[in-house]
VEXMAR-922520 format. One line per 3 residues: number of its first residue (from 1); their letters; for each residue x, y, z of N, C-alpha, C. Coordinates in pm, 1 decimal, padded with zeros to 6 digits. Example, Ala and Ser with C-alpha at 12.3 -4.5 7.8 and 13.67 -1.06 7.14 Angstrom:
2
1> AS> 01319.0,-00569.0,00780.0,01230.0,-00450.0,00780.0,01320.0,-00330.0,00780.0 | 01285.0,-00225.0,00708.0,01367.0,-00106.0,00714.0,01290.0,00003.0,00787.0
//
This chain:
143
1> MRL> 03243.7,10579.9,-14661.1,03154.7,10697.3,-14670.0,03047.2,10679.3,-14559.4 | 02987.8,10553.3,-14556.1,02887.8,10531.3,-14448.1,02953.0,10550.2,-14315.6 | 03074.0,10507.7,-14291.9,03136.0,10514.2,-14163.6,03146.9,10674.2,-14126.5
4> LSA> 03186.1,10756.2,-14220.6,03192.8,10896.8,-14190.8,03059.1,10959.5,-14162.1 | 02947.7,10911.7,-14235.5,02813.9,10959.0,-14207.0,02774.6,10913.5,-14055.6 | 02798.0,10789.3,-14024.4,02764.9,10740.4,-13896.4,02842.0,10813.3,-13793.2
7> LGL> 02972.3,10841.7,-13807.9,03048.2,10914.7,-13709.3,03000.7,11056.8,-13690.4 | 02972.4,11120.4,-13805.6,02903.9,11257.0,-13808.7,02777.2,11259.0,-13730.8 | 02691.2,11158.4,-13755.0,02558.0,11152.0,-13684.0,02580.6,11132.5,-13530.6
10> AGA> 02671.2,11035.8,-13495.5,02706.1,11016.0,-13358.2,02755.1,11138.6,-13283.9 | 02843.0,11219.1,-13357.6,02899.5,11337.0,-13307.8,02779.6,11443.6,-13276.8 | 02700.8,11464.2,-13373.5,02589.7,11549.4,-13365.0,02499.3,11515.3,-13249.2
13> LAL> 02471.0,11385.0,-13230.4,02395.0,11348.4,-13117.0,02461.4,11374.4,-12983.6 | 02594.0,11347.0,-12980.0,02659.4,11372.4,-12852.1,02654.8,11525.6,-12827.9 | 02680.9,11605.8,-12917.9,02674.3,11746.1,-12893.1,02533.9,11791.5,-12847.3
16> AGC> 02431.4,11737.7,-12908.6,02302.2,11767.3,-12880.0,02272.2,11731.0,-12729.0 | 02316.4,11610.5,-12693.7,02295.8,11564.0,-12557.1,02371.0,11656.1,-12458.5 | 02485.6,11705.9,-12492.2,02560.0,11793.0,-12403.7,02486.5,11932.5,-12388.3
19> AAS> 02439.4,11977.0,-12501.8,02359.0,12107.5,-12497.1,02240.2,12094.7,-12406.7 | 02166.8,11981.5,-12427.7,02046.9,11963.8,-12339.0,02079.7,11952.6,-12193.1 | 02202.4,11885.5,-12165.6,02239.1,11871.4,-12030.3,02281.9,12016.5,-11977.5
22> NND> 02346.2,12100.5,-12052.2,02386.6,12232.2,-12014.6,02265.3,12313.8,-11991.1 | 02160.2,12304.1,-12072.2,02034.8,12373.4,-12049.9,01976.8,12330.0,-11915.7 | 01976.2,12197.0,-11895.9,01909.3,12146.9,-11770.6,01988.2,12198.7,-11651.2
25> IAL> 02127.4,12216.0,-11658.0,02204.7,12264.9,-11549.5,02170.2,12415.2,-11529.9 | 02148.2,12489.8,-11641.5,02120.9,12629.9,-11625.3,01976.2,12652.1,-11563.1 | 01883.9,12573.8,-11606.1,01746.3,12584.6,-11548.9,01751.0,12545.5,-11405.4
28> DTQ> 01823.0,12440.9,-11370.4,01830.3,12398.3,-11220.2,01900.3,12502.0,-11140.2 | 01995.8,12564.3,-11189.5,02063.1,12674.1,-11119.6,01982.3,12787.7,-11102.7 | 01892.7,12825.5,-11199.3,01800.6,12933.0,-11188.9,01695.2,12904.4,-11085.7
31> AKA> 01639.8,12783.6,-11087.9,01540.4,12733.4,-10989.7,01589.0,12747.9,-10850.1 | 01715.9,12705.3,-10828.8,01785.1,12707.3,-10701.1,01800.6,12849.7,-10651.1 | 01838.6,12944.3,-10744.2,01852.7,13078.6,-10709.6,01723.4,13140.5,-10668.8
34> ASV> 01623.3,13099.1,-10749.9,01479.8,13159.5,-10717.9,01442.9,13108.4,-10578.6 | 01461.8,12990.0,-10549.7,01417.2,12930.0,-10420.5,01490.1,12995.8,-10307.5 | 01615.8,13040.6,-10321.6,01687.9,13111.8,-10218.2,01633.7,13247.7,-10201.3
37> TAS> 01603.1,13313.6,-10312.8,01553.0,13455.6,-10302.7,01406.7,13466.7,-10250.3 | 01327.3,13368.7,-10311.6,01185.4,13374.1,-10275.3,01166.4,13286.9,-10143.4 | 01177.7,13340.8,-10035.2,01172.4,13277.1,-09913.5,01068.6,13336.8,-09819.5
40> VTT> 01028.3,13266.9,-09721.8,00927.6,13317.3,-09615.1,00998.3,13308.6,-09482.6 | 00984.4,13416.2,-09409.7,01033.0,13410.4,-09266.6,00942.0,13486.9,-09175.5 | 00955.4,13467.8,-09050.5,00869.7,13535.4,-08945.2,00947.1,13646.4,-08884.8
43> LPA> 00869.1,13735.8,-08826.0,00936.7,13835.2,-08742.7,00851.9,13853.1,-08619.2 | 00915.0,13875.7,-08505.1,00842.4,13884.5,-08374.3,00759.5,14019.9,-08373.7 | 00671.2,14019.3,-08280.1,00566.7,14122.1,-08266.7,00653.0,14256.1,-08231.1
46> QEL> 00748.4,14241.7,-08143.1,00820.2,14372.3,-08109.2,00891.3,14434.4,-08226.4 | 00950.1,14346.2,-08297.8,01022.5,14396.7,-08419.3,00931.2,14462.8,-08517.2 | 00813.9,14400.4,-08543.7,00710.7,14456.4,-08627.9,00662.1,14591.2,-08572.1
49> ASL> 00644.9,14601.6,-08442.9,00604.0,14728.8,-08375.0,00697.5,14832.6,-08409.2 | 00828.1,14804.7,-08406.0,00930.4,14917.5,-08433.6,00927.0,14960.4,-08580.4 | 00906.4,14860.5,-08669.2,00901.5,14893.8,-08814.9,00771.6,14974.8,-08835.8
52> IEE> 00669.7,14944.4,-08777.4,00537.3,15026.8,-08789.0,00562.1,15166.6,-08749.9 | 00620.6,15184.9,-08624.5,00649.0,15308.0,-08568.3,00738.3,15395.6,-08667.1 | 00824.8,15330.6,-08737.7,00923.9,15409.4,-08825.6,00851.3,15421.4,-08962.5
55> GKV> 00740.5,15369.4,-08989.2,00656.6,15388.6,-09120.5,00725.4,15305.6,-09229.4 | 00784.7,15188.7,-09191.3,00864.7,15112.5,-09289.8,00792.6,14996.9,-09348.0 | 00658.9,14981.2,-09316.2,00591.3,14864.2,-09358.8,00449.8,14893.0,-09420.6
58> VLI> 00409.4,14808.2,-09499.3,00266.8,14785.3,-09549.7,00211.0,14658.5,-09490.4 | 00106.8,14668.7,-09411.8,00052.2,14548.9,-09343.8,-00064.1,14499.0,-09414.8 | -00062.4,14370.8,-09439.6,-00165.2,14299.5,-09502.8,-00221.3,14188.4,-09404.7
61> DVR> -00348.1,14205.8,-09367.4,-00420.1,14101.6,-09280.7,-00485.2,14011.6,-09373.9 | -00457.8,13880.2,-09370.1,-00516.9,13772.4,-09456.9,-00624.2,13703.8,-09384.1 | -00683.2,13764.5,-09280.1,-00793.5,13695.9,-09208.9,-00916.5,13732.4,-09290.0
64> TPN> -01036.1,13674.8,-09251.3,-01170.8,13697.4,-09316.3,-01203.1,13839.1,-09287.0 | -01285.2,13893.9,-09373.7,-01340.8,14030.3,-09350.3,-01406.3,14053.7,-09213.9 | -01475.5,13951.7,-09156.6,-01531.7,13961.6,-09021.2,-01425.3,13972.8,-08921.9
67> EFE> -01321.3,13889.1,-08931.0,-01210.8,13908.7,-08832.8,-01143.9,14036.5,-08843.9 | -01120.3,14081.4,-08969.5,-01056.0,14213.9,-08988.6,-01141.0,14322.0,-08926.4 | -01274.3,14321.5,-08947.6,-01355.4,14424.1,-08899.6,-01361.1,14431.1,-08738.7
70> SER> -01343.2,14315.8,-08680.0,-01357.0,14309.4,-08539.7,-01233.1,14366.5,-08459.1 | -01113.5,14342.2,-08515.2,-00990.2,14392.7,-08462.2,-00876.6,14381.2,-08571.3 | -00785.4,14464.3,-08566.5,-00670.3,14459.8,-08662.4,-00561.4,14537.9,-08611.3
73> LAG> -00444.7,14534.5,-08681.2,-00334.4,14626.4,-08661.6,-00365.4,14758.7,-08737.6 | -00343.6,14859.0,-08676.6,-00379.6,14996.0,-08731.0,-00311.4,15011.5,-08874.4 | -00390.7,15058.7,-08970.3,-00331.4,15081.0,-09096.4,-00322.9,14956.2,-09197.4
76> SLN> -00381.8,14845.4,-09146.9,-00373.7,14725.7,-09224.3,-00474.1,14725.1,-09341.0 | -00439.9,14657.6,-09446.2,-00526.0,14627.7,-09553.0,-00568.0,14488.5,-09543.5 | -00702.4,14457.8,-09593.5,-00741.3,14322.5,-09581.3,-00736.7,14251.0,-09714.9
79> APV> -00673.8,14135.9,-09724.9,-00663.5,14049.9,-09841.3,-00679.6,13908.2,-09800.3 | -00809.5,13863.1,-09770.3,-00831.1,13725.9,-09721.1,-00758.3,13613.2,-09794.2 | -00700.0,13532.4,-09721.0,-00624.8,13420.0,-09776.3,-00706.3,13331.1,-09867.3
82> GSF> -00839.6,13316.4,-09840.4,-00936.2,13237.0,-09913.6,-00947.4,13283.3,-10060.1 | -00922.1,13405.6,-10083.3,-00936.0,13465.7,-10214.2,-00804.4,13540.9,-10252.9 | -00696.3,13501.2,-10185.6,-00572.5,13570.6,-10202.4,-00512.6,13562.5,-10342.7
85> DAK> -00485.0,13680.3,-10403.8,-00419.4,13682.1,-10532.6,-00291.4,13758.3,-10526.5 | -00185.0,13694.9,-10523.6,-00050.5,13756.4,-10512.9,-00024.2,13864.9,-10618.0 | -00084.2,13847.3,-10736.5,-00065.8,13931.0,-10849.3,-00130.2,14076.2,-10817.1
88> SIP> -00235.1,14075.4,-10728.0,-00310.8,14193.2,-10705.7,-00260.0,14268.8,-10581.5 | -00158.5,14222.1,-10523.7,-00098.0,14293.5,-10398.9,00000.5,14388.6,-10461.4 | -00025.2,14521.5,-10439.7,00069.7,14621.3,-10493.6,00204.1,14618.3,-10412.0
91> RDA> 00310.4,14624.6,-10485.5,00440.7,14627.1,-10417.6,00493.7,14762.6,-10401.0 | 00521.8,14790.3,-10275.9,00577.8,14935.8,-10239.3,00729.0,14935.0,-10247.7 | 00789.0,15022.4,-10319.9,00933.8,15018.2,-10336.7,01013.4,15068.7,-10214.7
94> TRE> 00937.8,15147.6,-10129.5,01000.5,15212.3,-10016.6,00968.7,15140.3,-09879.9 | 00874.1,15048.1,-09882.5,00824.0,14992.7,-09758.3,00823.5,14832.0,-09769.8 | 00847.1,14766.7,-09669.7,00838.6,14628.4,-09675.9,00686.0,14575.4,-09644.4
97> TIL> 00638.6,14474.0,-09723.8,00507.0,14422.2,-09705.9,00524.4,14309.8,-09603.2 | 00438.1,14325.1,-09488.8,00436.6,14215.4,-09390.4,00299.5,14160.8,-09379.7 | 00278.4,14032.6,-09375.6,00144.1,13978.5,-09364.9,00123.7,13920.6,-09221.8
100> YCR> -00001.5,13919.5,-09189.0,-00045.3,13849.1,-09058.3,-00181.5,13804.1,-09060.6 | -00203.7,13709.5,-08964.6,-00340.7,13651.8,-08952.6,-00364.1,13630.7,-08811.5 | -00443.2,13529.4,-08765.9,-00476.4,13512.4,-08629.7,-00354.8,13455.0,-08556.3
103> SSG> -00302.0,13342.2,-08606.0,-00189.9,13271.0,-08540.3,-00063.4,13241.5,-08623.8 | -00064.9,13277.4,-08748.9,00047.0,13273.5,-08845.7,00033.6,13160.8,-08947.2 | -00067.9,13069.4,-08943.0,-00085.8,12967.0,-09042.5,-00125.6,13024.5,-09180.2
106> RSK> -00225.5,13097.1,-09177.9,-00272.4,13156.1,-09302.3,-00177.8,13257.6,-09361.1 | -00117.6,13336.7,-09276.5,-00030.0,13441.8,-09332.0,00098.2,13373.9,-09388.9 | 00136.5,13254.2,-09334.3,00256.0,13182.8,-09397.0,00218.8,13136.8,-09534.0
109> RAA> 00096.5,13085.1,-09554.8,00048.4,13036.0,-09689.5,00047.0,13156.1,-09785.1 | -00006.0,13264.0,-09751.9,-00009.6,13382.2,-09833.7,00126.0,13436.5,-09857.8 | 00209.2,13435.1,-09758.6,00355.6,13484.1,-09776.1,00425.4,13398.3,-09877.0
112> EML> 00399.1,13268.4,-09879.2,00459.6,13175.4,-09974.0,00421.7,13214.9,-10116.9 | 00288.4,13243.9,-10130.9,00241.3,13278.8,-10263.5,00301.6,13408.0,-10312.9 | 00303.3,13507.6,-10208.8,00363.6,13640.4,-10252.1,00512.4,13629.8,-10276.5
115> AAE> 00582.9,13554.5,-10196.1,00726.5,13534.3,-10226.3,00764.0,13476.6,-10365.2 | 00671.6,13377.0,-10398.1,00687.1,13316.2,-10530.8,00654.0,13420.3,-10644.8 | 00556.5,13498.0,-10627.0,00521.5,13599.2,-10727.3,00620.1,13710.7,-10742.4
118> WNT> 00663.6,13751.6,-10620.7,00766.7,13865.2,-10624.5,00917.1,13820.7,-10639.4 | 00929.5,13690.9,-10623.0,01073.5,13633.4,-10623.2,01155.9,13699.7,-10522.6 | 01111.8,13718.9,-10398.4,01186.4,13783.7,-10288.2,01149.2,13726.6,-10160.1
121> EVR> 01218.2,13766.9,-10051.4,01180.8,13723.1,-09920.5,01049.3,13804.0,-09873.5 | 00964.1,13735.0,-09818.6,00839.8,13793.9,-09761.7,00827.4,13747.4,-09610.4 | 00806.4,13849.3,-09528.9,00789.7,13809.1,-09384.6,00644.5,13821.3,-09335.3
124> HLE> 00615.5,13742.8,-09234.6,00487.5,13745.1,-09172.3,00505.1,13745.9,-09013.8 | 00400.4,13794.9,-08947.2,00411.1,13815.7,-08803.7,00405.4,13667.6,-08733.3 | 00513.4,13647.3,-08657.7,00527.6,13531.9,-08582.2,00416.8,13516.7,-08473.3
127> GGI> 00334.7,13418.1,-08485.9,00227.6,13402.6,-08383.2,00106.8,13479.5,-08414.2 | 00111.2,13558.7,-08523.0,-00014.9,13636.7,-08562.5,-00060.8,13742.7,-08464.4 | -00185.1,13784.3,-08482.5,-00239.8,13881.9,-08393.4,-00249.1,13835.6,-08247.3
130> LAW> -00260.7,13710.6,-08227.4,-00254.8,13653.7,-08089.0,-00130.5,13690.0,-08023.1 | -00019.9,13669.3,-08092.4,00112.9,13716.4,-08035.9,00129.8,13857.6,-08009.9 | 00066.8,13933.1,-08108.3,00068.6,14082.7,-08098.6,-00009.2,14124.8,-07967.1
133> KEA> -00120.9,14067.7,-07948.9,-00199.3,14102.2,-07821.3,-00137.6,14050.3,-07700.4 | -00067.7,13934.6,-07708.5,00007.7,13881.3,-07592.6,00118.7,13972.5,-07550.8 | 00174.9,14037.7,-07646.3,00282.4,14131.2,-07623.1,00224.7,14271.7,-07576.5
136> ELP> 00097.5,14283.0,-07567.8,00025.3,14399.5,-07514.0,00051.5,14519.5,-07602.8 | 00060.1,14493.8,-07738.4,00066.4,14600.7,-07836.3,-00063.3,14650.2,-07882.4 | -00079.6,14769.9,-07938.2,-00209.6,14825.5,-07964.5,-00284.3,14760.6,-08083.1
139> IAT> -00408.4,14748.9,-08060.9,-00504.6,14694.8,-08167.9,-00607.9,14794.3,-08207.6 | -00631.1,14802.4,-08330.5,-00741.2,14887.6,-08384.1,-00863.2,14823.1,-08376.0 | -00962.6,14882.3,-08331.8,-01103.9,14815.9,-08327.3,-01208.1,14916.5,-08381.6
142> PE> -01312.3,14871.4,-08437.9,-01421.4,14960.4,-08490.7,-01475.0,15058.2,-08386.3 | -01510.8,15169.4,-08416.3,-01562.3,15264.9,-08321.5,-01711.9,15255.4,-08306.4
//
């Protein structure tokens, strides 16, 4: 009788171990899938200019308010990376959200936060507003 009880207990423990291992595999698979979907990539200034012209983007400038006020891409919203809250960025179902900053360091950090929150690919301007100006594309300035 003791042998049967011991065998039953061993079997139950083995099954529990397998179940935990299957859960671990499922969680690992979900994490890998999320990391594939939630990615950050850059796009060149000329490509962004085309998307803007077609009305297909929402622009988020993650520079400071002072930088934003001095010059920006027309139609941009300001969400400084220092106080960036991915949960507060509205998601537009019909237009892609593109982030930018001065040189693309801050926009990359903000894009990583947004990609993790939305679990999707988020793009930011390669080289930032400096690359935009170097490509001689239009800048909005205060009047």
